[in-house]
C-alpha positions in Angstrom: 100.7 99.3 71.1 102.2 102.6 70.0 101.6 104.4 66.7 103.4 107.5 65.3 101.3 110.4 64.5 103.3 110.7 61.2 104.7 107.3 60.1 107.0 108.8 57.6 108.7 111.5 59.8 107.7 110.2 63.3 107.2 113.8 64.5 104.2 115.4 66.1 102.9 119.1 65.9 104.7 119.5 69.3 108.0 117.9 68.5 109.1 120.9 66.4 108.8 122.9 69.6 111.1 120.5 71.6 113.5 123.5 72.3 110.6 125.4 73.7 110.4 125.8 77.5 107.9 123.4 79.2 105.5 124.7 81.8 103.6 122.1 83.9 100.6 123.4 85.9 99.8 121.4 88.9 102.4 120.0 91.3 100.5 117.0 92.4 101.5 113.5 91.5 100.7 113.8 87.8 102.2 117.1 87.4 105.4 116.3 89.4 106.2 113.3 87.4 105.6 115.2 84.2 107.9 117.9 85.3 110.5 115.4 86.5 110.9 113.3 83.3 111.0 116.4 81.0 113.7 117.9 83.2 115.7 114.9 83.2 115.3 114.8 79.4 117.1 118.2 79.2 114.1 120.5 78.8 113.7 123.9 80.7 110.9 123.1 83.0 108.8 125.4 85.4 106.4 123.6 87.7 103.4 125.8 88.8 101.4 125.0 92.1 98.4 127.1 93.2 98.9 126.1 96.7 101.9 126.3 99.0 104.6 123.8 99.5 102.6 121.8 102.1 100.2 120.8 99.1 97.3 120.2 101.5 94.9 121.4 98.6 96.3 118.6 96.3 94.3 115.4 95.8 97.6 113.6 96.2 97.7 114.8 99.9 94.8 112.3 100.6 95.9 109.5 98.6 96.8 105.9 99.6 99.8 105.6 97.3 99.4 102.0 96.3 101.4 100.8 93.5 99.2 97.7 92.6 98.4 97.1 88.9 97.5 93.4 89.4 94.9 94.0 92.2 93.3 96.9 90.2 92.6 94.5 87.4 89.6 93.4 89.4 87.7 96.6 88.6 89.7 98.3 86.0 90.3 98.2 82.2 93.3 96.5 81.0 95.0 99.9 80.1 95.4 100.6 83.8 97.2 97.4 84.3 99.4 98.0 81.4 100.4 101.5 82.4 100.4 100.4 86.0 103.2 97.7 85.3 105.2 100.2 83.3 105.0 102.8 86.2 106.3 100.2 88.6 109.6 100.1 86.6 109.9 104.0 86.6 109.4 104.1 90.3 112.1 101.5 90.8 114.5 103.4 88.4 113.9 107.0 90.0 113.2 106.0 93.5 114.9 102.7 94.4 114.0 103.0 98.0 110.4 102.6 97.3 108.9 99.6 99.2 108.1 96.6 96.9 107.0 94.3 99.6 103.9 93.2 97.6 100.2 93.3 98.5 98.0 91.0 100.6 94.4 90.2 99.8 92.3 88.5 102.4 88.6 87.8 103.3 86.6 86.2 106.1 85.0 83.0 105.5 81.7 84.5 104.9 82.9 86.6 102.0 84.5 83.5 100.4 82.7 83.9 96.9 83.9 87.5 96.6 87.4 86.4 97.5 87.4 83.8 94.7 86.0 86.3 92.3 88.8 88.6 93.0 91.3 85.8 92.5 89.7 85.0 89.1 89.8 88.6 87.8 93.4 89.4 88.8 96.8 87.8 88.0 100.4 88.1 89.3 99.3 86.4 92.8 100.0 83.3 94.5 97.9 81.8 97.1 98.8 81.5 100.8 97.4 79.2 103.3 96.9 80.3 107.0 100.5 79.6 107.9 101.8 81.4 104.7 99.7 84.6 105.7 101.0 84.6 109.4 104.7 84.0 108.0 104.6 87.1 105.9 102.4 89.2 108.3 102.7 87.8 111.9 100.1 90.2 113.3 97.5 88.3 111.4 98.3 84.8 112.8 95.1 82.8 113.2 92.8 85.5 111.7 92.6 84.3 107.9 92.7 80.9 106.4 94.2 82.0 103.3 95.1 84.9 101.2 96.4 86.1 97.8 99.9 87.6 97.8 100.9 89.9 95.0 104.6 89.8 95.4 105.7 92.4 92.8 103.4 95.4 93.9 104.5 98.2 96.2 103.4 101.4 97.8 104.6 104.8 98.7 103.8 107.4 101.4 102.2 110.3 99.3 103.2 113.1 101.8 106.8 111.9 101.8 107.2 111.1 98.2 105.7 114.4 96.7 108.5 116.6 98.5 111.0 114.0 97.2 109.8 114.4 93.6 109.9 118.1 93.9 113.5 117.9 95.3 114.4 115.6 92.4 113.0 118.1 89.8 115.0 121.0 91.4 118.1 118.8 91.2 117.4 118.1 87.7 117.4 121.9 86.8 113.7 122.4 87.0 112.0 125.4 88.7 109.1 125.1 91.1 106.7 127.9 91.8 104.4 127.6 94.7 101.3 129.9 95.1 101.4 130.4 91.4 98.1 129.8 89.4 98.6 131.0 85.8 96.1 130.6 82.9 97.5 127.9 80.4 96.6 130.2 77.6 98.9 132.9 78.8 102.0 130.8 78.9 104.4 130.5 75.9 106.1 127.3 74.9 104.7 123.8 75.7 102.2 123.8 78.4 101.1 120.6 80.4 97.9 121.2 82.1 97.8 118.8 85.2 95.2 120.8 87.3 92.8 118.0 88.1 89.3 119.2 88.8 90.5 122.8 88.6 90.7 122.2 84.7 86.9 122.1 84.4 87.1 125.6 82.9 88.3 123.9 79.7 87.2 120.2 80.4 83.5 120.3 81.8 83.3 116.6 81.6 85.6 116.1 84.5 83.8 115.0 87.8 85.0 114.6 91.3 84.9 111.3 93.0 85.4 111.5 96.8 87.9 109.2 98.5 87.9 109.2 102.4 90.5 108.2 104.6 91.4 107.8 108.3 94.8 107.6 109.8 95.2 105.6 112.9 98.0 104.7 115.3 98.5 101.5 117.3 101.7 99.7 118.6 99.8 96.4 118.7 99.6 95.7 114.8 102.6 95.5 112.5 102.2 95.3 108.7 104.8 95.2 106.0 102.7 95.8 103.0 99.2 97.1 102.1 96.4 94.7 103.1 93.1 94.5 101.2 90.0 93.2 103.0 87.5 91.7 100.5 83.9 92.6 101.6 80.6 92.9 99.6 79.8 96.2 101.4 82.8 97.5 103.2 86.0 96.7 101.2 89.0 98.0 102.9 92.7 98.7 102.4 95.0 99.2 105.3 98.3 100.8 104.4 101.3 100.9 106.7 102.7 104.5 107.0 105.4 103.7 109.5 105.9 104.5 113.2 102.8 102.6 114.1 100.5 104.4 111.8 98.1 103.0 109.3 95.9 104.7 106.5 92.4 103.1 106.3 90.6 103.8 103.0 88.7 102.5 100.0 85.7 104.6 99.8 84.6 105.9 96.4 81.7 108.2 96.6 80.0 110.0 93.6 80.0 113.3 95.5 82.1 116.5 95.5 81.7 117.6 99.2 84.7 117.5 101.5 85.1 115.6 104.8 84.4 112.1 106.0 80.6 111.1 106.6 79.8 109.2 109.7 78.7 106.3 107.6 82.1 105.9 105.9 83.9 106.3 109.2 81.8 103.6 110.8 82.4 101.3 107.8 86.1 102.0 107.6 86.7 101.6 111.4 84.4 98.6 111.6 86.3 96.8 108.7 89.6 97.7 110.3 88.4 95.9 113.5 87.5 93.0 111.6 91.0 92.9 110.3 92.4 92.9 113.8 90.7 93.7 117.0 93.7 95.7 118.1 92.4 98.5 115.7 89.5 99.0 118.1 92.1 100.5 120.7 94.0 102.5 118.1 94.1 106.3 118.4 92.7 108.2 115.5 95.1 110.8 114.1 93.3 112.2 111.1 90.2 112.3 109.0 90.3 113.5 105.4 89.1 113.2 101.9 90.3 114.1 98.4 88.3 114.6 95.2 89.8 112.5 92.4 89.4 113.9 88.9 87.7 111.4 86.5 86.1 111.4 83.0 82.8 109.5 82.5 84.6 106.4 81.6 87.1 106.7 84.5 90.1 106.3 82.3 93.1 108.7 82.0 93.5 111.0 79.1 96.3 112.9 77.2 94.7 115.4 75.1 97.1 117.3 72.8 96.1 120.8 71.4 99.2 121.7 69.4 101.6 122.9 72.0 98.9 122.7 74.8 98.6 119.2 76.4 96.1 118.2 79.2 96.7 115.3 81.4 94.0 114.4 83.6 91.3 111.8 84.7 93.7 109.6 86.6 90.8 108.7 89.0 91.8 106.4 91.9 95.0 105.5 90.2 97.1 108.8 90.4 100.2 107.4 91.9 100.0 104.1 90.0 99.7 105.9 86.4 101.4 109.1 86.9 105.0 108.0 85.8 103.9 106.1 82.7 101.6 108.9 81.6 104.6 111.4 81.9 106.6 109.1 79.8 104.0 108.9 77.0 103.7 112.6 77.0 107.6 113.0 76.7 107.6 110.4 73.9 105.1 112.3 72.0 106.8 115.7 72.4 110.2 114.3 71.5 109.4 111.5 68.9 105.7 112.0 68.0 104.8 108.7 69.4 101.1 108.3 70.2 99.4 105.7 72.7 96.2 105.1 70.9 94.4 104.0 74.2 95.2 107.2 76.1 96.0 110.1 73.8 93.7 112.2 71.9 95.2 114.7 69.3 93.3 117.5 67.9 
């Protein structure tokens, strides 16, 4: 799975600079994990973020935060599943309070073929009958005749966990500089570029894929885990955010404008109503969208240019992949280890 860049010495061009300071640019989920793992390994780390500490300009601010590698196998390459499974271990090790209550996938009877296709293309699940669905999610009693339960998956609340990552970095001796937007070429030492779409000045092949979300509030529905509704036109995930709030999402639009379209809002809210009619009476708290950075193949990439390293293209999988990608970068810098599926070395 892994291959050293120098089988005899096991060292990379960057490894000789392991005593150099490490600068990470971009404090979203990708950059925060890079900075944290390097700081925990004893490196002198500075994390730069162009926006303020509220991080509202970050794609991570609008993310779902699902940690669901087995579900993602339905539409993703095997490398996403492999890295995602490793990330689950890193989330557990570093944030033991992370909810790992599993994921539940359901569909209405008319969408049975799509449901069975999802089951065939994924693993790590067990089938539940109607009683089993209502036992783990009582609010869904009588609404679905069966479901797929992915017991080992989890989820995080992005707007809570990002500040926690930043705090963990500070506790590990790292420095965070908000409202700081340096040019990677102007920084000495090891530079890890996690700027997302802002890195198109050096990576023009990046594109933005819009993901829209709606946050609603209701006391009439309770969910303990993310729920995915399989639908040929309006796939939906419903993610519990606590205090009666839920994030509705799943749109993936090849556009780089911001905001939520009327069509998407209708589809998301209609699909939520189909999950449970009580969502029809829910209060809308927030609409929003984020632009996910993606390469043409929708796969993540770690590109090494001597002591400059670019980590980008996490697409829809930022929270799922960020820990594993940070570990790969650290392994390369310290040991010269290369993951051939992800890394490119100039």
